[in-house]
C-alpha positions in Angstrom: -21.9 9.8 -15.7 -23.8 11.6 -13.0 -21.7 12.9 -10.1 -22.9 14.2 -6.8 -20.7 17.1 -5.7 -20.3 16.8 -1.9 -18.3 19.9 -0.7 -17.4 21.0 2.7 -14.7 22.0 5.1 -14.2 18.4 6.3 -12.3 19.7 9.3 -12.2 16.8 10.1 -14.5 14.4 8.1 -16.6 12.2 10.4 -19.0 9.3 10.2 -22.0 11.5 9.4 -20.1 12.5 6.2 -19.8 8.9 5.4 -23.5 8.4 6.0 -24.3 11.3 3.6 -22.2 9.5 1.0 -24.0 6.2 1.5 -27.4 7.8 1.5 -26.8 9.7 -1.7 -25.3 6.6 -3.4 -28.2 4.5 -2.4 -31.1 6.9 -2.9 -30.2 9.4 -5.6 -29.7 8.9 -9.3 -25.9 9.2 -9.2 -23.0 7.1 -10.2 -20.6 8.5 -7.7 -20.0 11.0 -5.0 -17.2 13.5 -5.3 -15.9 14.7 -2.0 -14.6 18.3 -2.4 -12.7 19.8 0.5 -12.9 23.5 0.4 -9.6 25.3 -0.6 -10.1 28.5 1.4 -13.4 29.0 3.1 -15.3 32.1 1.9 -16.1 33.1 5.5 -12.5 32.8 6.6 -12.9 29.8 8.8 -9.7 28.5 10.4 -9.0 25.2 8.8 -6.4 22.5 9.0 -4.1 22.6 6.0 -5.7 21.5 2.7 -3.4 18.5 2.2 -4.4 17.1 5.6 -8.1 17.6 5.0 -7.7 16.0 1.5 -6.0 12.9 3.0 -8.6 12.6 5.8 -11.3 12.7 3.1 -9.5 10.2 1.0 -9.4 7.8 4.0 -13.1 8.5 4.9 -14.2 7.9 1.3 -12.1 4.7 0.8 -14.8 2.2 2.0 -17.0 3.3 -1.0 -14.4 2.3 -3.5 -14.8 3.7 -7.0 -18.3 5.1 -6.1 -16.5 7.9 -4.2 -13.6 10.0 -5.2 -11.9 12.9 -3.5 -11.0 16.0 -5.6 -8.2 18.5 -5.2 -10.1 20.9 -7.5 -10.6 23.7 -4.9 -6.8 23.8 -4.2 -6.3 24.6 -7.9 -8.8 27.4 -8.2 -8.6 31.1 -7.1 -9.5 31.8 -3.5 -11.7 32.1 -1.6 -13.5 29.0 -2.8 -16.9 29.5 -4.2 -19.2 26.6 -5.0 -20.4 28.2 -8.2 -16.9 28.7 -9.5 -16.0 25.1 -8.7 -19.1 23.7 -10.4 -18.5 25.8 -13.5 -14.9 24.6 -13.6 -16.0 21.0 -13.3 -18.6 21.4 -16.1 -16.0 23.0 -18.4 -13.5 20.3 -17.7 -15.9 17.4 -18.3 -19.0 18.7 -20.2 -20.5 15.2 -20.5 -20.6 14.8 -16.7 -23.9 15.7 -15.1 -23.6 17.2 -11.6 -25.8 17.3 -8.6 -25.0 19.4 -5.5 -25.4 17.7 -2.1 -26.5 20.1 0.7 -27.8 19.5 4.2 -31.1 20.8 5.5 -29.0 22.9 7.9 -27.8 24.9 4.9 -31.2 25.5 3.3 -31.9 28.7 5.2 -28.4 30.0 4.2 -28.8 29.7 0.5 -29.3 33.4 0.1 -25.7 33.9 1.5 -24.2 31.6 -1.2 -22.6 33.4 -4.1 -24.8 32.8 -7.2 -27.2 30.3 -5.7 -29.8 31.0 -8.5 -27.1 30.1 -11.1 -26.1 27.0 -9.1 -29.7 25.7 -9.2 -29.8 26.2 -13.0 -26.4 24.5 -13.4 -27.2 21.3 -11.5 -29.8 19.4 -9.5 -29.8 19.8 -5.7 -29.9 16.8 -3.5 -31.0 17.7 0.1 -29.9 15.5 2.9 -31.6 15.7 6.3 -29.7 16.7 9.4 -31.0 16.2 12.9 -32.5 19.4 14.2 -33.1 20.9 10.8 -36.4 19.5 9.5 -37.4 20.3 5.9 -40.5 19.4 3.8 -40.0 16.1 1.9 -36.9 15.1 3.8 -37.7 11.8 5.6 -34.3 10.7 6.9 -32.3 12.8 9.3 -28.6 12.0 9.8 -27.0 12.5 13.2 -26.1 16.0 14.2 -22.4 15.4 14.3 -20.3 18.5 14.1 -16.6 18.9 13.1 -16.5 21.9 15.5 -17.6 19.6 18.4 -15.2 16.9 17.4 -12.3 19.4 17.3 -13.2 20.6 20.8 -13.4 17.1 22.1 -10.0 16.3 20.6 -8.5 19.4 22.2 -9.8 18.3 25.6 -8.7 14.7 25.2 -12.2 13.2 25.0 -12.9 10.0 23.1 -14.2 10.6 19.5 -13.6 7.1 18.2 -17.4 6.6 17.5 -17.6 9.9 15.7 -14.6 9.7 13.3 -13.6 6.9 11.1 -10.7 4.9 12.6 -8.4 5.7 9.7 -9.1 9.4 10.0 -8.6 9.4 13.7 -5.2 7.6 13.2 -4.2 10.4 10.8 -5.3 13.1 13.2 -3.2 11.6 15.9 -0.2 10.8 13.7 -0.1 14.5 12.6 -1.1 16.1 15.9 -4.1 17.9 14.3 -6.7 19.7 16.4 -4.5 19.3 19.6 -4.6 15.5 19.4 -1.6 13.3 20.0 -1.0 9.7 20.8 -3.2 7.0 22.2 -3.7 9.0 25.5 -6.2 11.2 23.6 -9.2 9.1 24.4 -9.0 5.8 22.8 
């Protein structure tokens, strides 16, 4: 089994995250994509509670059926969350599983800031996914430049984000009053 590790804050997950999942499933040599919401961000980003982000990821990944799963692994490991520690944990837990790490072209210039990047590259393959505004050699498809930061700001100001966020995720955000969102008056 070859699993693509797709980690992130997912604060909240949006349709570009779903596009990444689809692209990886359709173009990379993987059997499934594992969505891994960060437990505690290493750069101390302010995040919605883990359980909320986990549930939103579960809803965003649901259309992919068994080809996508959402893991709670980073909520079980010491904080702050480090990709290398998570990957090592997953390898130790399932040594027959082959891992590939999914990263966007926006993160390529930041690899030197990642803890143990050189070890990560030896531990697993890296699948690079294009992101608009961040061209990279060999990357032919760029996904939209959607940003969770922008989506949160739009939710706080009552703007419509219904074309940016899966309907099931947006319903969860509204039901739980996340990011300053409330009922149907919040733009759609």
